[in-house]
SEVEXVO-839286 format. One record per atom (N, C-alpha, C): x, y, z; residue in one letter; residue number from 1. Coordinates in steps of 0.1 Angstrom, whole numbers, plus 5000, padded with zeros to 4 digits. Layout:
BEGIN
c1 | c2 | c3 | r | k
X | Y | Z | A | NUM
...
% end
This chain:
BEGIN
c1 | c2 | c3 | r | k
5331 | 4864 | 4800 | M | 1
5321 | 4868 | 4810 | M | 1
5314 | 4855 | 4814 | M | 1
5313 | 4853 | 4827 | N | 2
5307 | 4841 | 4832 | N | 2
5292 | 4844 | 4836 | N | 2
5282 | 4839 | 4829 | L | 3
5268 | 4843 | 4832 | L | 3
5261 | 4833 | 4841 | L | 3
5268 | 4823 | 4845 | T | 4
5262 | 4813 | 4854 | T | 4
5262 | 4818 | 4869 | T | 4
5252 | 4815 | 4876 | K | 5
5252 | 4818 | 4890 | K | 5
5253 | 4805 | 4899 | K | 5
5259 | 4807 | 4910 | S | 6
5259 | 4795 | 4919 | S | 6
5246 | 4793 | 4925 | S | 6
5243 | 4781 | 4930 | S | 7
5230 | 4778 | 4936 | S | 7
5229 | 4786 | 4949 | S | 7
5240 | 4788 | 4956 | S | 8
5239 | 4796 | 4968 | S | 8
5235 | 4810 | 4966 | S | 8
5239 | 4816 | 4954 | T | 9
5235 | 4830 | 4951 | T | 9
5220 | 4830 | 4947 | T | 9
5216 | 4820 | 4940 | I | 10
5202 | 4820 | 4936 | I | 10
5193 | 4818 | 4948 | I | 10
5198 | 4809 | 4957 | C | 11
5190 | 4807 | 4970 | C | 11
5189 | 4820 | 4978 | C | 11
5201 | 4827 | 4979 | F | 12
5201 | 4840 | 4986 | F | 12
5191 | 4850 | 4980 | F | 12
5191 | 4851 | 4967 | E | 13
5182 | 4860 | 4960 | E | 13
5167 | 4856 | 4962 | E | 13
5164 | 4843 | 4962 | A | 14
5151 | 4839 | 4965 | A | 14
5147 | 4842 | 4979 | A | 14
5156 | 4840 | 4989 | D | 15
5153 | 4843 | 5003 | D | 15
5150 | 4858 | 5004 | D | 15
5158 | 4866 | 4997 | T | 16
5157 | 4881 | 4998 | T | 16
5143 | 4885 | 4992 | T | 16
5140 | 4879 | 4981 | I | 17
5127 | 4883 | 4974 | I | 17
5115 | 4879 | 4983 | I | 17
5116 | 4867 | 4989 | Q | 18
5106 | 4862 | 4998 | Q | 18
5105 | 4871 | 5010 | Q | 18
5116 | 4875 | 5016 | S | 19
5116 | 4884 | 5028 | S | 19
5110 | 4897 | 5024 | S | 19
5113 | 4903 | 5013 | D | 20
5108 | 4915 | 5008 | D | 20
5093 | 4915 | 5006 | D | 20
5088 | 4903 | 5000 | L | 21
5074 | 4902 | 4998 | L | 21
5066 | 4901 | 5011 | L | 21
5072 | 4895 | 5022 | V | 22
5066 | 4894 | 5035 | V | 22
5064 | 4908 | 5040 | V | 22
5075 | 4916 | 5039 | V | 23
5075 | 4930 | 5044 | V | 23
5064 | 4938 | 5036 | V | 23
5063 | 4936 | 5023 | L | 24
5053 | 4943 | 5015 | L | 24
5039 | 4939 | 5019 | L | 24
5037 | 4926 | 5022 | A | 25
5024 | 4922 | 5026 | A | 25
5020 | 4928 | 5040 | A | 25
5030 | 4929 | 5049 | E | 26
5027 | 4935 | 5062 | E | 26
5024 | 4950 | 5060 | E | 26
5031 | 4957 | 5051 | L | 27
5028 | 4971 | 5049 | L | 27
5014 | 4972 | 5043 | L | 27
5010 | 4964 | 5034 | Y | 28
4997 | 4964 | 5028 | Y | 28
4986 | 4963 | 5039 | Y | 28
4988 | 4953 | 5048 | I | 29
4978 | 4951 | 5059 | I | 29
4977 | 4963 | 5067 | I | 29
4989 | 4969 | 5071 | C | 30
4989 | 4981 | 5079 | C | 30
4981 | 4993 | 5072 | C | 30
4984 | 4995 | 5059 | M | 31
4977 | 5005 | 5052 | M | 31
4962 | 5003 | 5051 | M | 31
4958 | 4990 | 5049 | E | 32
4944 | 4987 | 5048 | E | 32
4937 | 4990 | 5061 | E | 32
4944 | 4986 | 5072 | E | 33
4938 | 4989 | 5086 | E | 33
4937 | 5004 | 5088 | E | 33
4947 | 5012 | 5083 | L | 34
4947 | 5026 | 5084 | L | 34
4935 | 5032 | 5076 | L | 34
4933 | 5028 | 5064 | F | 35
4923 | 5033 | 5055 | F | 35
4909 | 5030 | 5061 | F | 35
4908 | 5018 | 5068 | H | 36
4894 | 5014 | 5073 | H | 36
4892 | 5019 | 5087 | H | 36
4902 | 5025 | 5094 | S | 37
4900 | 5030 | 5107 | S | 37
4889 | 5041 | 5108 | S | 37
4881 | 5041 | 5119 | P | 38
4871 | 5051 | 5120 | P | 38
4876 | 5065 | 5119 | P | 38
4887 | 5068 | 5125 | L | 39
4893 | 5082 | 5124 | L | 39
4896 | 5086 | 5110 | L | 39
4902 | 5077 | 5103 | T | 40
4905 | 5080 | 5089 | T | 40
4893 | 5082 | 5081 | T | 40
4883 | 5074 | 5082 | Q | 41
4870 | 5075 | 5075 | Q | 41
4864 | 5088 | 5079 | Q | 41
4864 | 5092 | 5091 | K | 42
4858 | 5105 | 5096 | K | 42
4865 | 5116 | 5089 | K | 42
4878 | 5116 | 5089 | T | 43
4886 | 5126 | 5083 | T | 43
4884 | 5127 | 5068 | T | 43
4883 | 5116 | 5061 | L | 44
4880 | 5116 | 5047 | L | 44
4867 | 5122 | 5044 | L | 44
4857 | 5119 | 5051 | V | 45
4843 | 5124 | 5050 | V | 45
4844 | 5139 | 5052 | V | 45
4851 | 5144 | 5062 | H | 46
4852 | 5158 | 5065 | H | 46
4858 | 5166 | 5053 | H | 46
4869 | 5161 | 5048 | Y | 47
4876 | 5168 | 5037 | Y | 47
4868 | 5167 | 5024 | Y | 47
4861 | 5156 | 5022 | I | 48
4853 | 5155 | 5010 | I | 48
4842 | 5165 | 5010 | I | 48
4836 | 5166 | 5022 | S | 49
4825 | 5176 | 5023 | S | 49
4830 | 5190 | 5021 | S | 49
4842 | 5193 | 5026 | E | 50
4848 | 5206 | 5024 | E | 50
4850 | 5209 | 5009 | E | 50
4855 | 5199 | 5002 | W | 51
4858 | 5201 | 4988 | W | 51
4845 | 5203 | 4980 | W | 51
4835 | 5196 | 4984 | K | 52
4822 | 5197 | 4977 | K | 52
4816 | 5211 | 4979 | K | 52
4816 | 5216 | 4992 | T | 53
4811 | 5229 | 4995 | T | 53
4819 | 5240 | 4989 | T | 53
4832 | 5238 | 4986 | S | 54
4841 | 5248 | 4981 | S | 54
4839 | 5251 | 4966 | S | 54
4832 | 5241 | 4960 | G | 55
4830 | 5243 | 4945 | G | 55
4841 | 5238 | 4937 | G | 55
4852 | 5233 | 4943 | R | 56
4863 | 5227 | 4936 | R | 56
4860 | 5213 | 4931 | R | 56
4866 | 5209 | 4920 | S | 57
4863 | 5196 | 4916 | S | 57
4873 | 5186 | 4923 | S | 57
4869 | 5174 | 4925 | I | 58
4878 | 5164 | 4931 | I | 58
4876 | 5151 | 4924 | I | 58
4887 | 5145 | 4922 | L | 59
4887 | 5131 | 4917 | L | 59
4887 | 5122 | 4928 | L | 59
4876 | 5114 | 4930 | W | 60
4875 | 5105 | 4941 | W | 60
4872 | 5091 | 4937 | W | 60
4881 | 5082 | 4941 | V | 61
4879 | 5068 | 4939 | V | 61
4875 | 5061 | 4952 | V | 61
4863 | 5055 | 4952 | S | 62
4858 | 5050 | 4964 | S | 62
4866 | 5037 | 4968 | S | 62
4871 | 5037 | 4980 | Y | 63
4879 | 5026 | 4985 | Y | 63
4872 | 5019 | 4997 | Y | 63
4861 | 5025 | 5001 | I | 64
4854 | 5020 | 5013 | I | 64
4847 | 5007 | 5009 | I | 64
4851 | 4996 | 5016 | A | 65
4845 | 4983 | 5013 | A | 65
4833 | 4981 | 5021 | A | 65
% end
């Protein structure tokens, strides 16, 4: 069994990891923009107030910065 990798394979893997990290960072930015958008905030406030008035318990972690 040959466990060594060629430098071209390692370089390709590093490029793939870097590319995937860029995509992940872009997704994070999009999700953060979505969470902080006025419509999302308004919707969250609406649903939280409904939960509170219904008497049901809710686990809420504040994300609003």
